[in-house]
Each structure stands twice: as C-alpha cells, then as structure tokens.
C-alpha positions as CSV (number, residue, x, y, z in Angstrom):
1,M,46.8,124.1,60.5
2,P,50.3,122.9,59.3
3,K,50.9,121.4,62.8
4,K,47.7,119.4,62.6
5,K,48.7,118.1,59.2
6,K,52.0,117.0,60.6
7,K,50.3,115.2,63.4
8,K,48.1,113.4,61.0
9,D,51.1,112.3,58.9
10,E,52.8,111.0,62.1
11,T,49.8,109.0,63.0
12,K,49.7,107.5,59.6
13,G,53.3,106.6,59.8
14,K,52.8,104.9,63.2
15,G,49.9,102.9,61.7
16,L,52.1,101.6,58.9
17,K,54.7,100.5,61.5
18,K,52.1,98.8,63.6
19,L,50.8,96.9,60.5
20,K,54.3,95.7,59.7
21,F,54.9,94.7,63.3
22,S,51.8,92.6,63.4
23,E,52.6,90.9,60.1
24,D,56.1,89.9,61.4
25,L,54.8,88.6,64.8
26,S,52.1,86.1,65.5
27,P,50.5,85.3,68.8
28,V,51.4,81.9,70.1
29,A,47.7,81.1,70.7
30,E,47.1,81.4,67.0
31,I,50.0,79.1,66.1
32,L,48.9,76.6,68.8
33,T,45.5,76.3,67.3
34,T,46.9,75.4,63.8
35,T,49.4,73.1,65.4
36,F,46.7,71.2,67.3
37,D,44.7,70.8,64.1
38,E,47.8,69.3,62.4
39,I,48.5,66.9,65.2
40,E,44.9,65.7,65.3
41,S,44.8,65.2,61.6
42,R,48.0,63.1,61.6
43,S,46.8,61.1,64.5
44,L,43.8,60.0,62.4
45,G,46.2,59.0,59.6
46,T,44.7,61.6,57.2
47,S,47.9,63.6,56.5
48,V,51.6,63.7,56.8
49,A,53.7,66.6,57.8
50,G,55.3,67.1,54.4
51,I,55.2,66.0,50.7
52,P,55.6,62.2,50.4
53,V,58.1,61.1,47.7
54,N,56.9,57.5,47.4
55,F,60.0,55.9,49.0
56,Y,58.1,54.3,51.9
57,D,60.9,53.9,54.5
58,F,62.3,57.4,53.7
59,D,58.8,58.9,54.0
60,A,58.3,57.1,57.3
61,M,61.5,58.6,58.6
62,T,61.1,62.1,57.3
63,Q,57.3,62.5,57.1
64,G,57.9,63.7,53.6
65,L,59.8,66.7,52.3
66,Q,58.8,69.7,54.6
67,R,57.7,73.0,53.1
68,G,60.1,75.8,53.8
69,S,63.0,73.4,54.5
70,L,66.5,73.2,53.1
71,V,67.3,69.6,52.2
72,V,70.9,68.5,51.3
73,L,71.6,65.4,49.3
74,A,75.3,64.7,49.3
75,G,77.6,62.0,48.0
76,R,80.8,61.1,46.2
77,P,80.8,60.9,42.4
78,A,78.9,57.8,41.0
79,M,76.9,57.3,44.2
80,G,73.7,58.2,42.3
81,K,72.8,61.5,44.0
82,T,71.7,63.2,40.7
83,S,69.7,60.2,39.7
84,M,68.0,60.2,43.1
85,S,67.2,63.9,42.9
86,F,65.5,63.4,39.5
87,N,63.5,60.4,40.9
88,L,62.3,62.7,43.7
89,A,61.5,65.5,41.3
90,R,59.5,63.1,39.1
91,N,57.6,61.5,42.0
92,V,56.6,64.9,43.5
93,A,55.4,66.2,40.1
94,T,53.6,63.0,39.0
95,L,52.1,61.8,42.3
96,H,51.0,65.2,43.6
97,D,50.6,67.2,40.4
98,L,52.7,70.0,41.9
99,P,55.2,72.1,39.8
100,V,58.8,71.2,40.3
101,C,61.7,73.5,39.3
102,V,65.0,71.8,38.3
103,F,68.1,74.0,38.2
104,S,70.7,71.9,36.5
105,L,74.1,73.7,36.6
106,E,76.0,70.6,35.5
107,M,73.9,69.0,32.8
108,S,72.0,70.5,29.9
109,K,68.2,70.3,29.9
110,E,68.4,67.7,27.1
111,Q,70.7,65.5,29.2
112,V,68.2,65.8,32.2
113,T,65.3,64.9,29.9
114,Y,67.1,61.8,28.6
115,R,67.6,60.6,32.2
116,L,64.0,61.3,33.0
117,I,62.8,59.2,30.0
118,S,65.2,56.4,30.8
119,S,63.9,56.2,34.4
120,E,60.3,56.3,33.2
121,V,60.4,53.6,30.5
122,G,63.3,51.4,31.6
123,I,65.5,51.9,28.5
124,E,69.2,52.7,28.9
125,V,70.2,56.3,28.1
126,G,72.9,55.1,25.6
127,R,70.3,53.2,23.5
128,L,67.9,56.2,23.7
129,R,70.6,58.5,22.3
130,T,71.5,56.2,19.4
131,G,67.9,55.2,18.7
132,R,68.7,51.5,18.8
133,L,65.4,50.3,20.3
134,Q,63.7,47.0,19.8
135,Q,60.4,47.1,17.9
136,D,58.4,46.3,21.0
137,E,60.1,49.1,23.0
138,W,58.7,52.0,20.8
139,P,55.2,51.9,22.4
140,Y,56.8,52.0,25.9
141,L,58.8,55.0,24.8
142,G,55.8,56.8,23.4
143,E,53.8,56.1,26.5
144,G,56.6,57.3,28.8
145,I,57.1,60.5,26.9
146,N,53.3,61.1,27.0
147,T,53.3,60.6,30.8
148,L,56.3,62.9,31.3
149,G,54.8,65.5,29.0
150,K,51.9,65.9,31.4
151,T,54.1,66.4,34.5
152,P,54.7,70.0,35.7
153,I,58.5,69.7,35.6
154,F,60.4,72.8,34.6
155,I,64.1,72.7,33.8
156,C,66.6,75.6,33.8
157,D,70.2,74.8,32.7
158,K,71.7,78.3,33.0
159,T,75.2,77.8,34.4
160,N,75.9,81.2,35.9
161,I,72.5,81.6,37.7
162,T,72.2,83.3,41.1
163,V,69.7,82.4,43.9
164,K,67.9,85.7,43.3
165,E,67.3,84.7,39.6
166,M,66.1,81.2,40.8
167,V,63.5,82.9,43.0
168,Q,62.3,85.0,40.1
169,R,61.8,82.0,37.9
170,C,60.0,80.0,40.6
171,E,57.6,82.9,41.2
172,K,56.8,83.0,37.5
173,I,56.1,79.3,37.5
174,K,53.8,79.6,40.6
175,E,51.9,82.4,38.8
176,K,51.7,80.4,35.5
177,E,50.5,77.2,37.2
178,G,48.3,78.8,39.7
179,K,49.5,76.6,42.6
180,E,52.2,76.2,45.1
181,L,55.5,74.6,44.1
182,G,56.2,71.0,45.2
183,L,60.0,71.0,45.0
184,V,62.9,73.1,43.9
185,L,66.0,71.1,42.9
186,V,69.5,72.6,42.6
187,D,72.3,70.5,41.1
188,Y,74.7,71.3,42.6
189,V,75.5,74.0,45.3
190,Q,79.2,74.3,44.6
191,L,78.5,75.5,41.0
192,L,76.3,78.4,42.1
193,D,77.6,81.9,41.6
194,G,78.1,84.3,44.5
195,P,79.7,87.7,45.2
196,N,83.1,87.8,43.5
197,N,84.7,90.0,46.2
198,Q,84.7,87.3,48.8
199,S,86.5,84.0,49.5
200,R,84.9,80.9,48.1
201,D,84.0,79.7,51.6
202,E,82.3,83.1,52.3
203,E,80.5,82.9,49.0
204,L,79.1,79.5,49.6
205,S,78.0,80.4,53.1
206,K,76.1,83.3,51.8
207,I,74.6,81.2,49.0
208,V,73.4,78.6,51.5
209,I,71.7,81.3,53.6
210,Q,70.0,82.6,50.4
211,L,68.8,79.1,49.6
212,K,67.3,78.7,53.0
213,D,65.6,82.1,52.6
214,M,64.3,81.0,49.2
215,A,62.7,77.8,50.8
216,R,61.0,79.9,53.4
217,K,59.9,82.7,51.1
218,L,58.4,80.3,48.5
219,D,57.2,77.8,51.2
220,V,58.7,74.9,49.3
221,P,61.3,72.2,50.0
222,V,64.5,73.2,48.4
223,L,66.7,70.1,47.6
224,V,70.3,71.0,47.1
225,L,73.0,68.5,45.9
226,S,76.5,68.7,47.3
227,Q,79.8,67.1,46.7
228,L,81.8,65.5,49.5
229,N,85.5,65.8,50.3
230,R,88.0,63.4,48.8
231,D,89.2,62.5,52.3
232,I,86.5,59.9,52.5
233,E,88.5,57.8,50.0
234,H,91.3,57.3,52.5
235,R,89.1,55.8,55.2
236,C,88.5,52.1,55.7
237,N,84.8,52.8,56.2
238,K,83.7,54.8,53.1
239,R,80.3,55.7,54.5
240,P,80.0,59.4,54.5
241,M,79.6,61.6,57.6
242,L,78.6,65.2,58.2
243,C,82.3,66.2,58.4
244,D,82.7,65.2,54.8
245,L,80.6,68.0,53.4
246,R,82.7,69.8,50.9
247,E,84.0,73.4,51.2
248,T,81.4,74.8,53.6
249,Q,80.1,74.1,57.1
250,S,77.2,76.4,56.4
251,L,75.3,73.5,54.8
252,E,75.5,71.6,58.1
253,T,74.4,74.6,60.1
254,H,71.4,75.8,58.0
255,A,70.1,72.6,56.4
256,D,67.0,71.1,58.0
257,L,67.7,67.6,56.5
258,I,71.0,66.2,55.4
259,V,71.0,62.9,53.5
260,M,74.2,61.1,52.4
261,M,74.3,58.6,49.6
262,Y,76.4,55.4,49.7
263,R,76.7,52.3,47.5
264,D,78.9,49.6,48.8
265,E,79.4,47.9,45.5
266,Y,81.2,50.9,44.1
267,Y,84.1,50.1,46.5
268,D,83.6,46.3,46.9
269,P,82.4,44.5,43.7
270,D,82.0,41.3,45.7
271,T,79.7,42.8,48.3
272,T,76.4,41.1,49.2
273,Q,74.8,44.6,48.8
274,R,75.0,44.8,45.0
275,G,72.2,46.9,43.6
276,I,71.5,48.5,47.0
277,A,71.8,52.2,47.7
278,E,71.9,53.6,51.2
279,L,70.2,56.9,52.1
280,I,72.0,57.9,55.4
281,T,70.1,60.7,57.2
282,C,72.8,62.4,59.2
283,K,70.8,65.4,60.3
284,H,67.1,65.8,60.8
285,R,66.0,68.9,62.6
286,N,62.5,67.6,63.1
287,G,62.9,63.9,63.5
288,P,65.1,60.8,63.7
289,V,68.3,60.0,61.9
290,G,69.1,56.6,60.4
291,T,69.7,54.6,57.2
292,V,67.1,53.6,54.5
293,K,68.0,51.2,51.7
294,L,66.6,51.3,48.2
295,L,67.2,49.3,45.0
296,F,69.2,51.1,42.4
297,E,69.1,50.3,38.7
298,P,72.0,52.4,37.4
299,Q,71.3,51.5,33.7
300,F,67.9,53.2,34.1
301,T,69.0,55.8,36.7
302,R,66.1,54.5,38.7
303,F,65.5,53.8,42.4
304,R,62.8,51.5,43.8
305,N,61.5,50.4,47.1
306,I,63.0,47.1,48.1
307,E,59.7,45.5,49.1
308,A,58.3,46.3,45.7
309,A,61.0,44.3,43.8
C-alpha cells in the first residue's frame, strides 16, 4: 500500500511539471493565428501595434509604444527629455484612459504636478508658483486642473526605490483601477538603487534587466530616462548617438526602442531651428530608425506636432 501511494504522488508531481511546461511554451500554430489576426486588423486600418502617443510622425515610425517593451529616452541636460516624458504620460492617460505610473527620482510629486499643469493650461511654472496670474487665466487654470484630476496618473517620488518595489506599486494600481496599465515612466535610470556589493556598471546592468522583466511581466511599455556622456560636448556635431549612453551598455543591449533628444538652439542661438526638438530614433527592434521633429514650448514644458501649429 505505501508503494502505491508513492506512485500516486510521483504521478501528481509529474502532472504539475507538465502543467508548468505547457504554460512556458506555446505552439507556433497558436501564435501564428493571433499574429495573422493582428496583421489583418492593421491592414484594414482598425488598429496599430502599440499605444499611440498623439505625436503623429513619431506614432507613424514606432506604431505607438509597444506593450512589454523597454523604451529609453536619452539626452543631455536641458534638451527637454523630462518634459517630453511627462507629455507622453499625459497623452497616454488622457487619450486612452489608461493608468500611468510615474516614478520620479529627481523631482518631487509637487514639482511634477506643476509641470503637468503648466503644460495643460499654457501658463509658466514660475507664475503658477507665485500665483501671479491674470484675471482671465484663472478659469483656464480651473479647467486644466479639473481635466488633469480626471486622468489616471499616479506619481511616486520615493528616491531610494527599487525595481521590485516599482512592480509592487504598479500591481496595486492595476488592481485598484481594474485595467491594464498604459505606461510606466522612470525618471531616471542612473538614480535607481541596485545591489550595494557590485560595481556601478554591474548595478545598472542588473537594474536594466529588471526593468525589461518588469515591462514583460506587467505587459506595459516602460519608458526610462537616461543621461548621456559629457563627451558629446566636445564634438562638432552635438547630435547624440548610441555610444553616448551614460555608464552602461546594457541599455543599448536590452532596450527595444532608444530615442535621443536634441535641440539645436541650445548650442546655436542663431539657428533656423529655434523652437524645434528632434526625436532621433537610434534603435528600433521592430521597425525603422530616423528623426522626427516637434515644436517645443519650454516655458510651458509642452511639445506639439509641427503641422498643428
């Protein structure tokens, strides 16, 4: 009798292993069916591959932000990368009514909110902070705050947060909102905490892998901001390249999409490209690379499509 019981337990164990195996592997025929449906839908113009961000040329190049992908937005200081990331977060939350998680390791949640308001209502952050508004601007402020108040944007400004803690917070928001996340924003990767017993390069490499795992686990685009090396300042052509990514090559390896930001007027005040920001797609795992231009209004931390000007 004991032998039979042992045999039964062994069979049960094998069944569990078989279940786990089948969950990890999918037959290609099943994947092909889903893929064909996606291709057919897009051929009819009824869907795009990812989540559109309302910057038309950028959406055309990227087909929107892809779920499960790691997206890197990089640039030198004052290029507007933080402003761009907040614009993307606002657009995803507002246009698609999808929860957006903003992990701000550099600015407080109050500073982030001021920037969101400025972009929404077209009033400079400095005047918002001092309360020096014109009488006719108060209704716009009230309307903008009302609009932002309805958007599912969640801000965490904990400075020593880990990727594991980020995942936990995102899962809570998914449960609370009852829907998939639209975007996770991390500003910026070099400020994230990692294991203390490793070199900084090793820490960052592990962090990047964890961020990629988070994107896949939550099935959400994870947008990570990154600094660039100072070496760029010593070149004649200041436009950034992949080799300018700061401190770690792991970003270049694991990212699905890498976008560099550049504004010519920062280096040349007399340029004909004043008010123009370039989004330079240097790496695109699933599509083309190239440059997209947008209008940038730094006083409002706001980007706009050029044709809409």
